MMTF fields as JSON, N, C-alpha, C and O atoms, coordinates in Angstrom:
{
  "mmtfVersion": "1.0.0",
  "mmtfProducer": "UNKNOWN",
  "numBonds": 351,
  "numAtoms": 352,
  "numGroups": 88,
  "numChains": 1,
  "numModels": 1,
  "chainsPerModel": [1],
  "groupsPerChain": [88],
  "chainIdList": ["A"],
  "bondAtomList": [4, 2, 8, 6, 12, 10, 16, 14, 20, 18, 24, 22, 28, 26, 32, 30, 36, 34, 40, 38, 44, 42, 48, 46, 52, 50, 56, 54, 60, 58, 64, 62, 68, 66, 72, 70, 76, 74, 80, 78, 84, 82, 88, 86, 92, 90, 96, 94, 100, 98, 104, 102, 108, 106, 112, 110, 116, 114, 120, 118, 124, 122, 128, 126, 132, 130, 136, 134, 140, 138, 144, 142, 148, 146, 152, 150, 156, 154, 160, 158, 164, 162, 168, 166, 172, 170, 176, 174, 180, 178, 184, 182, 188, 186, 192, 190, 196, 194, 200, 198, 204, 202, 208, 206, 212, 210, 216, 214, 220, 218, 224, 222, 228, 226, 232, 230, 236, 234, 240, 238, 244, 242, 248, 246, 252, 250, 256, 254, 260, 258, 264, 262, 268, 266, 272, 270, 276, 274, 280, 278, 284, 282, 288, 286, 292, 290, 296, 294, 300, 298, 304, 302, 308, 306, 312, 310, 316, 314, 320, 318, 324, 322, 328, 326, 332, 330, 336, 334, 340, 338, 344, 342, 348, 346],
  "bondOrderList": [1, 1, 1, 1, 1, 1, 1, 1, 1, 1, 1, 1, 1, 1, 1, 1, 1, 1, 1, 1, 1, 1, 1, 1, 1, 1, 1, 1, 1, 1, 1, 1, 1, 1, 1, 1, 1, 1, 1, 1, 1, 1, 1, 1, 1, 1, 1, 1, 1, 1, 1, 1, 1, 1, 1, 1, 1, 1, 1, 1, 1, 1, 1, 1, 1, 1, 1, 1, 1, 1, 1, 1, 1, 1, 1, 1, 1, 1, 1, 1, 1, 1, 1, 1, 1, 1, 1],
  "groupList": [{"groupName": "UNK", "atomNameList": ["N", "CA", "C", "O"], "elementList": ["N", "C", "C", "O"], "formalChargeList": [0, 0, 0, 0], "bondAtomList": [1, 0, 2, 1, 3, 2], "bondOrderList": [1, 1, 2], "singleLetterCode": "X", "chemCompType": "L-PEPTIDE LINKING"}],
  "groupTypeList": [0, 0, 0, 0, 0, 0, 0, 0, 0, 0, 0, 0, 0, 0, 0, 0, 0, 0, 0, 0, 0, 0, 0, 0, 0, 0, 0, 0, 0, 0, 0, 0, 0, 0, 0, 0, 0, 0, 0, 0, 0, 0, 0, 0, 0, 0, 0, 0, 0, 0, 0, 0, 0, 0, 0, 0, 0, 0, 0, 0, 0, 0, 0, 0, 0, 0, 0, 0, 0, 0, 0, 0, 0, 0, 0, 0, 0, 0, 0, 0, 0, 0, 0, 0, 0, 0, 0, 0],
  "groupIdList": [1, 2, 3, 4, 5, 6, 7, 8, 9, 10, 11, 12, 13, 14, 15, 16, 17, 18, 19, 20, 21, 22, 23, 24, 25, 26, 27, 28, 29, 30, 31, 32, 33, 34, 35, 36, 37, 38, 39, 40, 41, 42, 43, 44, 45, 46, 47, 48, 49, 50, 51, 52, 53, 54, 55, 56, 57, 58, 59, 60, 61, 62, 63, 64, 65, 66, 67, 68, 69, 70, 71, 72, 73, 74, 75, 76, 77, 78, 79, 80, 81, 82, 83, 84, 85, 86, 87, 88],
  "secStructList": [7, 2, 2, 2, 2, 2, 2, 2, 2, 2, 2, 2, 2, 6, 6, 7, 5, 6, 6, 6, 7, 6, 6, 7, 1, 5, 7, 2, 2, 2, 2, 2, 2, 2, 2, 2, 2, 2, 2, 2, 2, 2, 2, 2, 2, 2, 2, 2, 2, 7, 1, 1, 7, 6, 6, 1, 7, 6, 6, 7, 7, 2, 2, 2, 2, 2, 6, 2, 2, 2, 2, 2, 2, 2, 1, 6, 6, 6, 2, 2, 2, 2, 2, 2, 6, 1, 7, 7],
  "xCoordList": [-10.275, -10.631, -10.053, -10.674, -8.887, -8.297, -9.096, -8.973, -9.909, -10.695, -11.74, -12.167, -12.15, -13.089, -12.444, -13.095, -11.163, -10.457, -10.339, -10.501, -10.059, -9.897, -11.208, -11.213, -12.315, -13.623, -13.918, -14.435, -13.593, -13.796, -12.963, -13.464, -11.71, -10.844, -11.331, -11.26, -11.819, -12.35, -13.577, -13.776, -14.396, -15.579, -15.196, -15.81, -14.18, -13.774, -13.055, -13.391, -12.069, -11.267, -11.918, -11.926, -12.462, -13.079, -12.177, -10.988, -12.735, -11.951, -11.584, -11.173, -11.723, -11.491, -10.044, -9.77, -9.14, -7.735, -7.279, -7.804, -6.32, -5.862, -5.403, -5.571, -4.828, -4.309, -5.43, -5.182, -6.656, -7.787, -8.735, -9.197, -9.027, -9.962, -9.242, -8.627, -9.306, -8.552, -9.003, -8.17, -10.274, -10.757, -10.778, -11.407, -10.116, -10.074, -9.076, -8.165, -9.262, -8.38, -7.359, -6.407, -7.534, -6.633, -5.699, -5.929, -4.625, -3.651, -3.496, -3.959, -2.847, -2.571, -1.628, -1.69, -0.767, 0.142, -0.636, -0.305, -1.67, -2.511, -3.205, -3.249, -3.742, -4.415, -3.458, -3.806, -2.25, -1.277, -0.873, -0.75, -0.667, -0.282, -1.368, -1.071, -2.605, -3.709, -3.886, -4.107, -3.794, -3.983, -2.901, -3.205, -1.653, -0.56, -0.692, -0.498, -1.017, -1.179, -2.278, -2.077, -3.428, -4.538, -4.255, -4.719, -3.515, -3.156, -2.206, -2.376, -1.207, -0.267, -0.998, -0.759, -1.873, -2.651, -3.511, -3.592, -4.147, -4.984, -4.155, -4.557, -3.01, -2.146, -1.662, -1.613, -1.303, -0.849, -1.957, -1.7, -3.182, -4.296, -4.656, -4.982, -4.601, -4.92, -3.941, -4.361, -2.656, -1.672, -1.869, -1.695, -2.224, -2.418, -3.588, -3.524, -4.643, -5.821, -5.707, -6.545, -4.705, -4.514, -3.799, -2.778, -4.341, -3.697, -2.49, -1.586, -2.451, -1.311, -0.752, -1.425, 0.484, 1.124, 2.635, 3.146, 3.353, 4.822, 5.458, 6.661, 4.67, 5.217, 5.273, 5.944, 4.585, 4.663, 4.681, 4.322, 5.108, 5.268, 3.907, 2.909, 3.864, 2.607, 2.165, 2.985, 0.893, 0.356, 0.564, 0.297, 1.029, 1.25, -0.085, -1.071, -0.111, -1.315, -1.615, -0.788, -2.821, -3.24, -2.341, -1.987, -1.96, -1.118, 0.265, 0.876, 0.752, 2.043, 1.911, 2.818, 0.771, 0.557, 0.411, 0.783, -0.118, -0.214, 1.167, 1.329, 2.146, 3.51, 4.35, 5.577, 3.699, 4.431, 5.519, 6.544, 5.392, 6.506, 7.803, 8.881, 7.682, 8.865, 9.457, 10.666, 8.623, 9.122, 9.654, 10.599, 9.073, 9.55, 10.939, 11.782, 11.173, 12.476, 13.543, 14.69, 13.195, 14.196, 14.451, 15.503, 13.538, 13.784, 14.799, 14.865, 15.592, 16.664, 16.15, 16.836, 14.962, 14.46, 13.577, 12.935, 13.529, 12.669, 13.393, 14.04, 13.281, 13.826, 15.348, 15.913, 16.01, 17.481, 17.967, 18.93, 17.302, 17.707, 17.457, 18.284, 16.332, 16.05, 16.998, 17.325, 17.445, 18.415, 19.791, 20.506, 20.163, 21.46, 21.512, 22.57, 20.399, 20.4, 20.398, 20.583, 20.189, 20.177, 21.603, 22.494, 21.812, 23.178, 23.484, 22.607, 24.73, 25.165, 25.436, 25.811],
  "yCoordList": [-0.86, -0.878, 0.338, 0.853, 0.789, 1.925, 3.199, 4.136, 3.259, 4.472, 4.664, 5.789, 3.582, 3.694, 4.487, 5.321, 4.227, 4.964, 6.44, 7.31, 6.71, 8.098, 8.852, 9.991, 8.236, 8.875, 9.109, 10.162, 8.137, 8.286, 9.448, 10.269, 9.515, 10.598, 11.959, 12.944, 12.011, 13.274, 13.693, 14.88, 12.725, 13.055, 13.535, 14.46, 12.907, 13.287, 14.631, 15.523, 14.773, 15.986, 17.103, 18.26, 16.756, 17.747, 18.951, 18.802, 20.125, 21.356, 21.866, 23.017, 21.037, 21.456, 21.235, 20.513, 21.849, 21.834, 23.274, 24.177, 23.482, 24.841, 25.633, 26.851, 24.934, 25.626, 26.235, 27.16, 25.723, 26.215, 27.039, 28.099, 26.547, 27.218, 27.555, 26.678, 28.793, 29.234, 28.575, 28.344, 28.267, 27.728, 26.195, 25.614, 25.54, 24.08, 23.546, 24.255, 22.299, 21.68, 20.728, 20.33, 20.362, 19.409, 20.125, 21.27, 19.408, 19.96, 19.011, 17.87, 19.495, 18.629, 17.494, 16.413, 17.729, 16.666, 15.51, 14.347, 15.825, 14.764, 13.985, 12.755, 14.709, 14.061, 13.137, 11.995, 13.622, 12.816, 11.579, 10.492, 11.739, 10.6, 9.526, 8.338, 9.94, 8.981, 8.35, 7.142, 9.135, 8.611, 7.594, 6.54, 7.898, 6.969, 5.692, 4.595, 5.826, 4.654, 3.734, 2.523, 4.289, 3.467, 2.865, 1.761, 3.551, 3.007, 1.827, 0.804, 1.96, 0.852, -0.337, -1.482, -0.081, -1.146, -1.871, -3.099, -1.145, -1.758, -2.616, -3.732, -2.117, -2.898, -4.165, -5.227, -4.06, -5.229, -6.279, -7.467, -5.845, -6.785, -7.395, -8.579, -6.603, -7.132, -8.24, -9.288, -8.035, -9.071, -10.269, -11.407, -10.043, -11.142, -12.033, -13.245, -11.471, -12.256, -12.953, -13.796, -12.632, -13.316, -14.636, -14.688, -15.703, -17.005, -17.172, -17.942, -16.472, -16.532, -15.126, -14.226, -14.957, -13.653, -13.847, -14.798, -12.979, -13.105, -12.731, -12.917, -12.208, -11.788, -12.904, -12.757, -14.022, -15.156, -16.459, -16.499, -17.527, -18.809, -19.383, -19.118, -20.177, -20.834, -21.799, -22.522, -21.803, -22.702, -22.243, -23.003, -21.03, -20.519, -20.34, -19.93, -20.648, -20.471, -18.993, -18.122, -18.734, -17.349, -16.605, -15.455, -17.218, -16.531, -16.247, -15.227, -17.141, -16.899, -15.751, -14.93, -15.705, -14.626, -13.285, -12.256, -13.269, -12.013, -11.441, -10.226, -12.305, -11.866, -11.724, -11.792, -11.529, -11.496, -10.437, -10.715, -9.246, -8.294, -8.825, -8.686, -9.432, -9.979, -11.122, -11.154, -12.061, -13.219, -12.831, -13.45, -11.828, -11.393, -10.777, -10.99, -10.024, -9.374, -10.384, -10.267, -11.368, -12.292, -13.52, -14.144, -13.893, -15.111, -14.848, -13.742, -15.86, -15.669, -15.268, -14.542, -15.725, -15.41, -14.168, -13.878, -13.442, -12.266, -10.986, -10.892, -10.011, -8.683, -8.703, -8.002, -9.497, -9.539, -10.019, -9.48, -11.033, -11.556, -10.538, -10.38, -9.851, -8.873, -7.684, -7.09, -7.323, -6.236, -6.657, -5.853, -7.902, -8.392, -8.506, -8.312, -8.815, -9.051, -7.779, -7.829, -6.629, -5.36, -4.944, -5.025, -4.499, -4.056, -2.713, -1.869, -2.547, -1.256, -0.945, 0.185],
  "zCoordList": [-6.253, -4.853, -4.118, -3.188, -4.527, -3.828, -4.041, -3.252, -5.083, -5.308, -4.211, -3.952, -3.572, -2.448, -1.316, -0.686, -1.06, -0.014, -0.37, 0.485, -1.629, -2.05, -1.896, -1.427, -2.283, -2.133, -0.65, -0.279, 0.189, 1.633, 2.176, 2.945, 1.779, 2.251, 1.771, 2.506, 0.555, 0.054, 0.853, 1.114, 1.239, 2.031, 3.422, 3.953, 4.018, 5.369, 5.368, 6.147, 4.493, 4.505, 3.683, 4.102, 2.514, 1.651, 1.443, 1.162, 1.578, 1.47, 2.861, 3.01, 3.86, 5.236, 5.655, 6.614, 4.946, 5.329, 5.494, 4.844, 6.348, 6.673, 5.454, 5.391, 4.499, 3.331, 2.474, 1.701, 2.608, 1.825, 2.682, 2.261, 3.896, 4.795, 6.091, 6.699, 6.521, 7.698, 8.999, 9.875, 9.155, 10.42, 10.451, 11.336, 9.522, 9.484, 10.512, 10.94, 10.893, 11.886, 11.263, 11.935, 10.023, 9.37, 8.408, 8.018, 8.033, 7.095, 5.906, 5.94, 4.87, 3.725, 4.104, 3.518, 5.066, 5.519, 6.142, 5.916, 6.927, 7.493, 6.383, 6.407, 5.419, 4.286, 3.542, 3.241, 3.243, 2.52, 3.31, 2.746, 4.614, 5.449, 5.457, 5.334, 5.601, 5.619, 4.245, 4.15, 3.183, 1.83, 1.471, 0.913, 1.781, 1.467, 2.292, 1.77, 3.567, 4.431, 3.921, 3.827, 3.593, 3.117, 1.745, 1.459, 0.897, -0.41, -0.259, -0.923, 0.61, 0.846, 1.48, 1.096, 2.433, 3.066, 2.041, 2.065, 1.153, 0.128, -0.82, -1.149, -1.261, -2.151, -1.465, -2.085, -0.184, 0.572, 0.651, 0.461, 0.93, 1.03, -0.324, -0.4, -1.383, -2.711, -3.081, -3.571, -2.859, -3.158, -2.234, -2.669, -0.982, -0.031, -0.408, -0.203, -0.949, -1.288, -2.636, -2.953, -3.434, -4.708, -4.478, -3.792, -5.055, -4.868, -5.784, -5.462, -6.913, -7.83, -7.993, -8.496, -7.561, -7.643, -7.691, -7.101, -8.372, -8.382, -7.05, -6.867, -6.123, -4.835, -3.806, -2.784, -4.047, -3.12, -3.905, -5.082, -3.227, -3.884, -4.266, -3.596, -5.355, -5.721, -4.618, -4.054, -4.322, -3.308, -1.879, -0.948, -1.682, -0.32, 0.385, -0.228, 1.672, 2.468, 2.701, 2.431, 3.21, 3.383, 4.356, 4.096, 5.463, 6.457, 5.893, 6.212, 5.064, 4.406, 3.394, 3.253, 2.695, 1.736, 2.441, 1.876, 3.658, 4.404, 4.715, 4.827, 4.852, 5.163, 3.9, 3.963, 2.749, 1.482, 1.413, 0.791, 1.996, 1.863, 2.486, 1.909, 3.67, 4.345, 3.541, 3.308, 3.114, 2.38, 1.003, 0.514, 0.378, -0.936, -0.838, -1.71, 0.208, 0.372, 0.779, 0.346, 1.598, 2.133, 1.277, 1.42, 0.397, -0.386, -1.486, -2.022, -1.826, -2.817, -4.199, -4.919, -4.582, -5.924, -5.922, -6.931, -4.838, -4.74, -5.094, -6.137, -4.228, -4.481, -4.602, -5.442, -3.772, -3.829, -5.19, -5.736, -5.738, -7.043, -8.142, -9.04, -8.083, -9.136, -9.048, -10.076, -7.857, -7.723, -8.225, -8.824, -7.988, -8.457, -9.974, -10.572, -10.594, -12.036, -12.859, -14.075, -12.21, -12.941, -13.271, -12.426, -14.506, -14.864, -14.217, -14.036, -13.882, -13.483, -12.111, -11.797]
}
């Protein structure tokens, strides 16, 4: 699904960045910012729409799954537990 965003960004930005074409209005930094934002948004939505995922509890409702980053970081068996269990 994320490839759709990449194709869209390529169509919008194309070779029209200052680093390639002198009269362009966009920069590679703008392209990178938009690409990273849309990739993170897509990953967040993909995990939210999955009913079974290690990032949220089994049987969680859709609104709870939408907030999975917050709940994953704050729950005891989430990110904190995996960081504690690493040696070193």
